[in-house]
C-alpha positions in Angstrom: 0.0 0.0 0.0 1.5 3.3 -1.1 0.6 6.2 1.1 1.6 9.8 0.6 3.0 11.9 3.3 2.5 15.6 3.0 5.5 17.7 4.1 4.6 21.1 5.4 6.7 24.0 6.5 5.5 26.5 9.0 7.4 29.7 8.7 6.8 32.0 11.6 7.6 35.7 11.6 7.8 37.6 14.9 6.1 35.7 17.6 5.8 36.9 21.2 7.7 34.3 23.1 10.4 34.2 25.8 13.2 35.1 23.5 15.3 36.4 26.4 16.1 32.7 27.2 17.5 32.2 23.8 19.3 35.6 24.1 21.1 34.5 27.2 22.3 31.2 25.7 23.3 33.0 22.5 25.5 35.6 24.3 27.4 32.8 26.1 28.1 31.1 22.7 28.9 33.6 20.1 30.3 36.9 21.6 30.1 40.0 19.3 27.4 39.0 16.8 25.3 37.3 19.4 25.3 40.5 21.6 23.6 42.4 18.8 21.1 39.6 18.1 20.4 39.1 21.9 19.8 42.8 22.3 17.3 42.7 19.4 15.5 39.7 20.9 15.1 41.5 24.2 14.0 44.8 22.6 10.5 46.0 23.4 9.9 47.5 20.0 9.4 44.2 18.1 7.6 42.7 21.1 4.8 45.2 20.6 4.3 44.1 17.0 4.9 40.4 17.4 2.0 37.9 16.9 0.8 35.7 19.8 2.1 32.1 19.8 -1.4 30.9 19.0 -1.0 32.0 15.3 1.6 29.2 14.9 -0.7 26.7 16.6 -3.5 27.8 14.3 -1.3 27.4 11.2 -0.3 23.9 12.4 -4.0 22.9 13.0 -4.9 24.2 9.6 -2.1 22.2 7.9 -3.0 19.0 9.8 -6.7 19.2 9.1 -6.5 20.3 5.4 -7.4 17.8 2.8 -4.6 19.1 0.6 -2.3 21.2 2.8 -0.2 24.0 1.4 3.5 23.3 1.2 4.3 26.4 3.2 2.4 28.5 5.8 3.7 31.9 6.5 2.4 33.1 9.9 3.0 35.9 12.4 4.3 39.4 12.1 6.5 40.1 9.1 6.7 36.5 7.9 5.3 37.1 4.4 7.4 40.2 3.6 10.6 38.4 4.8 9.9 35.4 2.6 9.3 37.7 -0.3 12.5 39.6 0.3 14.4 36.3 0.6 13.1 35.2 -2.8 14.1 38.4 -4.6 17.3 39.5 -2.9 20.7 37.8 -3.5 22.0 36.0 -0.4 24.5 38.7 0.6 22.0 41.4 0.3 19.4 39.5 2.4 22.1 38.7 5.0 23.1 42.3 5.2 19.5 43.4 5.6 18.9 41.0 8.5 22.3 42.0 10.1 21.3 45.7 10.0 17.8 44.9 11.3 19.2 43.2 14.4 22.0 45.9 14.8 24.9 43.4 14.1 28.2 45.1 13.8 29.9 45.1 10.4 
């Protein structure tokens, strides 16, 4: 019996979670770059825009219950624009954009 297995990718954007825990571990591991990223994770500015974790749970539920699930579900603050930028920008340009967004030193 041949059965198909649908593979689905959930791509979250900004989600309001306890990023400070990740920030603490990151700083201990990767010095200079991680300090910038950790600072960004702790920042209150994105926290006000971030989507609640339930949007990820909703996307998972939608994918699991769909008769023909999409391959990719973009969910949460900024997910769709980031995916679009990733598709149109060259790797170096996208990496530079993300680095600037989190305040990573050059």
